[in-house]
C-alpha positions in Angstrom: 2.6 29.0 10.3 3.7 31.6 12.9 7.0 32.0 11.1 5.3 32.5 7.8 2.9 35.1 9.3 5.7 37.0 10.9 7.6 37.1 7.6 4.6 38.3 5.6 3.6 41.0 8.1 7.2 42.3 8.4 7.6 42.4 4.6 4.4 44.3 4.1 5.1 46.8 6.9 8.7 47.4 5.6 7.3 48.0 2.1 4.8 50.5 3.4 7.4 52.4 5.5 9.8 52.6 2.6 7.2 53.9 0.2 6.1 56.5 2.7 9.6 57.7 3.2 10.1 58.0 -0.5 6.8 59.9 -0.7 5.1 57.3 -2.9 1.7 55.8 -2.7 1.8 52.2 -1.5 0.0 49.8 -3.9 -2.1 47.4 -1.7 -2.9 45.4 -4.8 0.8 44.5 -5.3 1.2 40.8 -4.2 5.0 40.8 -4.3 5.5 41.6 -0.6 3.3 38.7 0.5 4.8 36.3 -2.0 8.3 37.3 -1.0 7.5 36.9 2.6 6.1 33.4 2.1 9.0 32.3 0.0 11.6 33.5 2.5 9.8 31.9 5.4 9.7 28.5 3.6 13.4 28.6 3.0 14.0 28.8 6.8 14.0 25.9 9.3 10.9 25.5 11.5 13.0 26.4 14.5 14.2 29.7 13.2 14.0 32.5 15.9 11.4 35.1 15.4 14.0 37.9 15.6 16.0 36.4 12.7 12.9 36.2 10.7 12.0 39.8 11.3 15.4 41.1 10.5 15.6 39.0 7.3 12.2 40.2 6.1 13.0 43.8 6.8 16.3 43.5 5.0 14.6 41.9 2.0 12.1 44.8 1.6 14.1 47.8 2.6 17.6 47.2 1.5 17.3 44.8 -1.5 14.3 46.6 -3.1 14.1 50.3 -2.1 17.8 50.9 -1.7 18.0 50.3 -5.5 15.0 52.5 -6.4 12.0 50.3 -5.8 10.2 47.3 -7.2 11.2 47.8 -10.8 14.9 48.5 -10.2 15.9 45.2 -8.5 19.4 43.8 -9.3 19.4 40.7 -7.2 16.4 38.5 -6.2 15.4 39.9 -2.8 14.4 36.5 -1.3 17.7 34.9 -2.2 19.7 37.9 -0.9 17.7 38.0 2.4 18.2 34.3 2.9 22.0 34.5 2.3 22.1 37.5 4.7 20.5 35.5 7.4 22.7 32.4 6.8 25.9 34.5 7.0 24.7 36.4 10.2 23.1 33.5 12.1 24.4 30.2 10.6 23.6 28.2 13.7 19.9 29.2 13.5 19.4 29.2 9.7 21.6 26.2 8.7 20.5 23.8 11.5 17.2 22.0 11.4 15.0 20.0 13.8 14.6 16.3 13.2 11.1 15.7 11.9 9.0 13.3 14.0 5.5 11.9 13.6 3.0 14.1 15.5 6.0 16.1 16.9 5.8 19.7 18.0 8.2 22.6 18.6 8.2 25.1 21.4 6.8 28.5 20.3 8.4 30.5 23.1 11.9 29.2 23.4 14.8 28.9 21.0 16.0 25.4 20.2 19.8 24.8 20.2 20.5 21.3 21.3 18.0 19.3 19.2 19.2 20.8 15.8 21.1 18.8 13.2 22.5 19.3 9.7 20.2 18.9 6.7 19.5 15.8 4.7 21.4 17.4 1.8 24.6 17.6 3.8 24.5 13.9 4.7 23.7 12.9 1.1 26.7 14.8 -0.2 28.9 13.0 2.2 27.7 9.4 1.8 24.7 7.4 0.7 21.5 7.9 2.6 19.7 5.2 4.5 16.3 7.0 4.4 13.4 5.4 2.6 12.1 6.7 -0.6 8.7 7.3 1.0 10.4 9.7 3.5 12.2 11.5 0.7 9.0 11.9 -1.4 6.9 13.1 1.6 9.6 15.3 3.0 10.1 13.7 6.4 13.7 14.8 6.4 15.7 17.5 8.1 15.7 20.7 6.0 13.9 23.9 5.2 10.1 24.0 5.8 9.0 24.4 2.2 11.7 22.6 0.2 11.5 19.1 1.6 8.1 17.8 0.4 8.9 16.6 -3.1 5.4 15.6 -4.1 3.9 19.0 -3.3 6.6 20.9 -5.2 6.1 18.6 -8.2 2.3 19.2 -8.2 2.8 22.9 -8.0 5.4 22.9 -10.8 3.1 20.9 -13.1 0.2 23.3 -12.4 2.3 26.4 -13.1 3.6 24.9 -16.2 0.1 23.9 -17.5 -1.1 27.5 -16.8 2.0 28.9 -18.5 3.0 30.9 -15.5 6.6 29.7 -15.7 8.8 29.7 -18.8 9.2 26.1 -20.0 12.7 26.5 -21.5 14.1 27.6 -18.1 12.4 24.7 -16.3 13.4 21.9 -18.7 17.0 23.2 -19.4 17.7 23.6 -15.7 16.4 20.1 -14.8 18.2 18.4 -17.7 21.5 20.2 -16.9 21.4 19.2 -13.2 20.5 15.6 -13.9 23.2 15.2 -16.5 25.9 16.8 -14.4 25.1 14.6 -11.3 25.1 11.5 -13.5 28.4 12.3 -15.2 30.1 13.7 -12.1 28.5 12.2 -9.1 29.1 13.4 -5.6 28.1 10.3 -3.5 25.4 8.3 -5.3 25.6 7.1 -8.9 23.2 6.5 -11.7 19.5 7.2 -11.3 20.0 7.8 -7.5 22.3 10.7 -8.3 19.8 12.0 -10.7 17.0 11.8 -8.1 19.2 13.4 -5.4 20.1 16.3 -7.6 16.4 17.3 -7.9 15.0 16.6 -4.4 17.9 17.9 -2.3 19.5 21.3 -1.9 16.2 23.2 -2.3 16.9 22.9 -6.1 13.3 22.4 -7.3 11.9 24.9 -4.9 14.3 27.7 -6.0 13.8 26.7 -9.6 10.0 26.8 -9.6 9.3 29.8 -7.5 12.4 32.0 -8.0 14.4 31.2 -11.0 11.3 30.9 -13.2 10.1 34.3 -12.1 9.2 36.2 -15.3 10.7 39.4 -13.9 14.2 38.0 -13.7 14.0 35.4 -16.5 15.0 36.5 -20.1 12.1 37.1 -22.5 13.6 35.2 -25.5 13.2 31.4 -25.6 16.8 30.8 -26.5 17.9 33.2 -23.8 15.7 31.3 -21.3 17.4 28.1 -22.3 20.8 29.5 -21.6 19.5 31.0 -18.3 18.3 27.6 -17.1 21.5 25.9 -18.2 23.6 28.5 -16.4 21.6 28.0 -13.2 22.0 24.3 -13.2 25.8 24.5 -14.0 26.5 27.1 -11.3 24.4 25.3 -8.7 26.3 22.0 -9.4 29.7 23.6 -9.2 29.0 25.4 -6.0 27.6 22.3 -4.4 30.4 20.0 -5.5 33.4 22.2 -4.8 32.2 24.5 -1.9 30.1 22.1 0.1 27.4 24.7 0.6 24.0 23.0 1.3 21.7 25.5 -0.4 24.0 26.3 -3.4 20.9 26.8 -5.6 20.1 30.1 -3.7 23.6 31.4 -4.3 23.5 30.2 -7.9 20.4 32.3 -8.4 22.1 35.4 -7.1 25.0 34.9 -9.5 22.9 34.3 -12.7 20.2 36.9 -12.0 22.9 39.6 -12.7 23.3 38.3 -16.3 19.7 37.8 -17.2 19.6 40.8 -19.6 23.0 39.6 -21.1 21.5 36.3 -21.9 18.7 38.1 -23.8 21.2 40.2 -25.7 23.4 37.2 -26.6 20.3 35.3 -27.8 19.2 38.2 -30.0 22.8 38.4 -31.4 22.9 34.7 -32.2 19.4 34.6 -33.7 20.2 37.7 -36.0 23.4 36.1 -37.2 21.7 32.8 -37.8 19.0 34.6 -39.9 21.6 36.4 -41.9 23.5 33.2 -42.5 20.3 31.4 -43.5 19.4 34.2 -46.0 22.9 34.1 -47.4 22.7 30.3 -47.9 19.3 30.5 -49.5 20.4 33.3 -51.9 23.5 31.3 -52.9 21.5 28.2 -53.5 19.0 30.1 -55.6 21.7 31.7 -57.7 23.4 28.4 -58.2 20.2 26.9 -59.5 19.7 29.7 -62.0 23.3 29.4 -63.2 22.9 25.6 -63.8 19.6 26.2 -65.7 21.2 28.7 -68.2 24.3 26.6 -68.4 22.2 23.7 -69.6 20.7 25.8 -72.5 24.1 27.0 -73.6 25.4 23.4 -73.9 22.6 22.2 -76.2 23.7 21.3 -79.8 22.7 23.5 -82.8 20.0 21.1 -84.1 18.3 21.2 -80.7 18.4 24.9 -80.3 15.1 26.6 -80.9 14.9 28.3 -84.3 14.1 32.0 -84.3 12.4 33.4 -87.4 14.3 36.2 -89.1 12.3 39.3 -89.3 12.9 41.7 -92.3 14.5 44.9 -91.6 12.4 48.0 -92.0 14.6 49.3 -95.0 14.1 46.3 -97.2 10.9 45.8 -99.1 9.1 42.5 -98.7 9.3 40.2 -101.7 6.0 39.5 -103.3 5.0 36.1 -104.5 5.5 35.4 -108.2 2.2 35.5 -110.1 1.1 35.8 -113.8 0.5 39.5 -113.5 3.9 40.2 -112.0 5.6 38.1 -114.6 3.8 40.0 -117.5 4.8 43.4 -116.1 8.4 42.3 -115.8 8.4 41.1 -119.4 7.0 44.4 -120.7 9.6 46.4 -118.8 12.3 44.2 -120.4 11.0 44.8 -124.0 10.8 48.5 -123.5 
């Protein structure tokens, strides 16, 4: 809790200082500094030094947001960039985790160095794990503070999906892509174990729920969101399999967040061309039906063709029916 509080306070103060230097009014109603501070702290180990947390939070707010113009001009996700910055600068403090113990505690004043170990994700990628499924579900494993408890992340994901706060195409396409890739090209486990490890390890579901599904970075089109989730799952799998990086999902988010608008443009291009092709096909089918209908009338025999009454021309006089008076007049004209 102290690490989370330090991250939030540093993030808010950095935002306030940056807006003051840019001569802007700080919006205290903006929840993004608090949310970013919490997400960054939960990606860190419980033993992270306070100085690392302060530098990472300040870098997240000052450099990755206001160096590009502010909140609405972000290129990369600030939380992912700040975490990678801390992992590159202090790998022994960020990528090493204390072993969880029942009713255990950590020192708040000293920095731990000897009791730290690699994450559960690292050992899963090397060989099969001997940990029980109950430990995996409840998060009693070495790893970041907020990404290990599978049951809690699952509950939050379902709640956000039910309230429609996260785009469903991104969520389902990313999960389906990761599961299929781990089943077809397993790293250590096979079958349903590989599918389960792909979701519960590597901070995958945490990053997907709280960062990849962020409406600010996700495309606005449903088809573009599907491509966005597919690309996230594919890049995260490739980085994890061939680079051996534990939290490859964070680096995958940085890569695909650059192309979020391109996914939108590509989706609009594909949808427009599909609409044109559909209209072309419908027009051709309608013209073909009309052609066959008139062709049927042309092939009818003469006896079956509908008779059309001949109308007299305006120059010709209509013939009168033959009566007694008309016959008498004609005979008189003949005698004369």
